[in-house]
C-alpha positions in Angstrom: 61.5 26.8 -41.1 62.7 24.3 -43.4 66.1 23.7 -42.3 69.4 23.4 -45.2 70.7 20.3 -46.3 74.4 19.9 -47.4 74.0 17.9 -50.4 76.7 16.8 -53.3 75.6 17.8 -56.7 74.7 14.9 -59.3 77.2 14.1 -61.9 76.3 14.2 -65.6 78.7 11.2 -66.6 76.0 9.0 -67.6 77.4 6.6 -65.1 74.5 6.5 -63.0 70.9 8.0 -63.9 70.8 11.4 -62.5 67.6 10.9 -60.3 69.4 7.9 -58.6 72.7 10.0 -57.9 69.6 12.6 -56.3 68.0 10.2 -54.3 71.1 8.3 -52.9 72.7 12.1 -51.9 69.3 13.0 -50.1 69.8 9.6 -48.7 73.1 10.1 -47.1 71.9 13.7 -45.7 69.3 11.6 -43.8 71.3 8.6 -42.9 73.9 10.9 -41.2 70.9 12.0 -38.8 71.0 15.9 -40.9 67.3 16.1 -39.9 65.5 14.5 -36.9 62.3 12.6 -37.6 58.9 14.4 -39.0 61.4 17.7 -39.7 60.6 19.8 -42.7 62.5 19.1 -45.9 64.3 21.9 -47.3 61.7 23.4 -50.3 61.8 21.8 -53.8 63.4 24.8 -55.1 66.4 24.8 -52.6 66.5 21.2 -52.9 66.6 21.6 -57.2 69.4 24.1 -56.6 71.8 22.2 -54.4 71.5 18.8 -56.5 71.7 20.7 -59.7 68.9 18.9 -60.9 65.2 20.0 -62.4 62.2 19.4 -60.6 60.5 16.5 -62.3 64.2 14.5 -61.7 64.1 15.6 -57.8 60.7 14.5 -57.7 61.2 11.2 -59.3 63.8 10.8 -56.3 61.6 12.3 -53.7 59.1 9.2 -54.6 61.6 6.8 -54.3 62.5 7.8 -50.8 58.9 7.7 -50.0 58.6 4.1 -51.3 61.3 3.3 -49.0 59.9 4.9 -46.1 62.4 7.7 -45.8 60.4 10.5 -46.4 56.7 11.6 -46.5 54.7 14.2 -48.0 51.3 16.0 -47.1 49.3 18.1 -49.1 50.5 22.0 -48.8 53.1 20.8 -46.4 55.8 19.8 -48.4 57.9 16.7 -47.5 59.0 15.9 -44.3 61.8 13.1 -42.4 59.7 9.6 -42.0 58.8 9.5 -38.4 60.6 6.7 -36.9 64.0 5.1 -38.4 62.3 1.5 -39.1 63.4 2.0 -42.8 63.9 -2.0 -43.9 67.1 -1.2 -46.5 66.9 -2.5 -49.8 69.1 -2.5 -52.7 68.3 -1.0 -56.3 70.9 -2.2 -59.0 70.9 -0.1 -62.0 71.7 -1.5 -65.5 74.6 0.8 -65.3 76.2 -0.6 -61.9 78.8 -3.4 -62.2 80.0 -3.1 -58.5 80.0 -4.4 -55.0 76.9 -4.5 -52.2 79.5 -3.1 -50.1 80.3 -0.2 -52.0 76.5 0.4 -52.6 75.2 0.2 -49.1 78.0 2.8 -47.8 76.8 4.5 -49.9 73.1 4.7 -49.2 74.4 5.1 -45.4 74.2 1.4 -44.0 76.5 -0.9 -42.6 77.4 -4.1 -44.5 78.2 -7.1 -43.1 78.1 -10.9 -43.9 77.9 -14.4 -42.1 80.2 -16.3 -43.9 79.7 -20.2 -44.5 82.5 -21.4 -46.8 85.3 -19.3 -48.2 88.5 -21.7 -49.3 89.8 -23.0 -52.2 88.9 -26.4 -54.5 88.8 -27.4 -57.9 86.6 -26.7 -60.3 83.9 -29.3 -62.1 83.8 -29.4 -65.7 80.2 -26.8 -66.0 82.3 -24.6 -63.4 85.4 -25.0 -65.3 83.7 -23.7 -68.9 81.5 -20.9 -67.5 85.2 -19.3 -65.9 87.1 -20.4 -69.0 89.8 -22.3 -66.9 90.5 -26.0 -67.0 88.5 -28.7 -65.7 90.3 -29.1 -62.0 92.1 -25.6 -62.0 91.7 -24.2 -58.2 88.8 -21.8 -58.0 88.1 -20.0 -54.6 84.5 -20.2 -53.4 82.8 -17.9 -51.2 79.7 -18.5 -49.2 78.0 -15.8 -47.6 74.6 -14.1 -46.6 75.0 -10.6 -46.8 73.2 -7.8 -44.5 72.5 -4.5 -44.3 71.9 -2.7 -41.0 71.7 -6.5 -39.5 69.0 -6.9 -42.2 69.2 -9.8 -44.6 69.9 -9.3 -47.9 70.6 -12.4 -50.2 72.8 -15.6 -49.7 75.5 -15.6 -52.3 77.9 -17.9 -53.6 80.6 -16.7 -55.7 83.2 -18.0 -58.1 86.6 -16.9 -58.8 89.3 -18.4 -60.8 92.4 -18.5 -58.1 95.3 -18.3 -60.6 94.2 -15.0 -61.8 93.8 -13.6 -58.0 96.7 -15.3 -56.3 96.0 -15.0 -52.2 91.9 -14.0 -52.8 91.2 -16.1 -49.8 92.8 -14.6 -47.2 90.5 -11.9 -46.6 87.9 -11.6 -43.9 84.8 -11.5 -46.0 82.6 -11.4 -42.7 83.5 -7.3 -43.6 86.0 -7.4 -46.8 85.2 -6.4 -50.1 85.3 -9.1 -53.2 86.0 -6.4 -55.5 88.0 -4.6 -53.4 90.3 -7.5 -53.2 89.7 -8.2 -56.9 91.2 -4.5 -57.7 93.7 -4.9 -55.2 95.1 -7.5 -57.3 95.0 -5.8 -60.7 91.9 -7.0 -61.5 88.9 -4.3 -62.8 85.3 -5.7 -63.2 84.8 -3.9 -66.3 81.5 -5.8 -68.0 79.2 -8.7 -66.9 76.3 -10.7 -68.2 73.1 -10.8 -66.1 70.1 -12.8 -65.4 66.9 -12.4 -63.3 64.2 -15.0 -62.5 62.1 -15.0 -59.6 60.8 -18.2 -57.7 59.3 -19.5 -54.4 62.1 -19.3 -51.8 63.7 -23.2 -51.8 63.3 -25.0 -48.6 66.9 -24.5 -47.8 67.3 -21.0 -48.4 63.8 -19.8 -46.6 65.9 -20.2 -42.9 69.1 -18.2 -44.4 67.2 -15.5 -45.7 64.8 -15.2 -42.5 61.8 -15.5 -45.0 58.8 -18.1 -44.5 58.2 -21.1 -46.9 56.6 -20.0 -50.1 58.0 -16.5 -49.9 59.2 -15.1 -53.1 62.6 -14.5 -54.4 64.9 -13.4 -56.8 67.7 -15.2 -58.2 70.2 -13.6 -59.9 73.4 -15.2 -62.2 76.3 -12.9 -62.9 79.3 -13.2 -64.7 81.9 -10.6 -64.6 84.7 -9.9 -67.0 87.8 -7.9 -66.2 89.6 -5.3 -68.0 90.9 -8.1 -70.3 88.0 -10.0 -71.2 88.4 -13.0 -69.3 85.9 -13.8 -66.7 86.8 -13.0 -63.0 83.5 -13.8 -61.0 80.8 -16.2 -61.4 78.1 -14.9 -59.0 74.8 -16.7 -57.9 72.5 -14.4 -56.0 68.9 -15.2 -54.0 67.5 -11.9 -53.1 64.8 -11.4 -50.8 62.1 -9.7 -53.3 61.2 -7.3 -51.2 64.7 -5.9 -51.0 65.7 -5.8 -54.7 65.1 -3.6 -57.2 66.4 -3.2 -60.6 66.3 -0.1 -62.7 67.3 0.0 -66.3 66.6 2.1 -69.4 64.4 0.8 -72.5 65.0 2.1 -76.1 62.6 1.4 -79.3 64.1 -0.5 -82.1 65.8 1.3 -84.5 62.9 1.7 -87.7 60.2 0.5 -85.1 56.5 2.5 -85.6 
């Protein structure tokens, strides 16, 4: 007999795609040990009713979980929890999401940690000052760390923050602390961001940090985040393992295009 799952219904506020919310809700329940490996999931009808989604949306969520190795399916047998717990964590970034890895990982049931290589104040060079809209030589906070989910390496990031806009930002222990949480505590609300992605082979100096062999594929991210006043509050350069990062966005046809 299928066991019920305690699932939170999705929100239709436009903040995140509905199928992503559905996937997250199921993933959270599985991460909490609601069902043992090999156990059948409740029926699709039951899951749709509990989540408040259509069957098409539910199947999109289930297929995403299947790709992650969390669930499996068999003809006429329905969906089941995948045997074993060796699922590699991954970060799926949506075009609507501005938030830290820490918040995302906890929502998905992972434990976030970091290896911090540098966390200190220094003067901004001319390029950094131009990016952050401060004077050359202004004090900035630099945070250099490798991010992990459940002990698995996700990425290497170097983050710059204008220190004058976030007094005391360097005092936290960033092996566990959230940078966005520290910004918010100082009245800085990350509101929008420019975001650039490109692929390459892992640079030789990055390979050991990411637990990758030389020549493995990676994704480079550059993000400039603005606060509620339209001022840059964070510049982030990130190198992600390509096998642990996915980017989701919604495309629309240009007006008047045939």
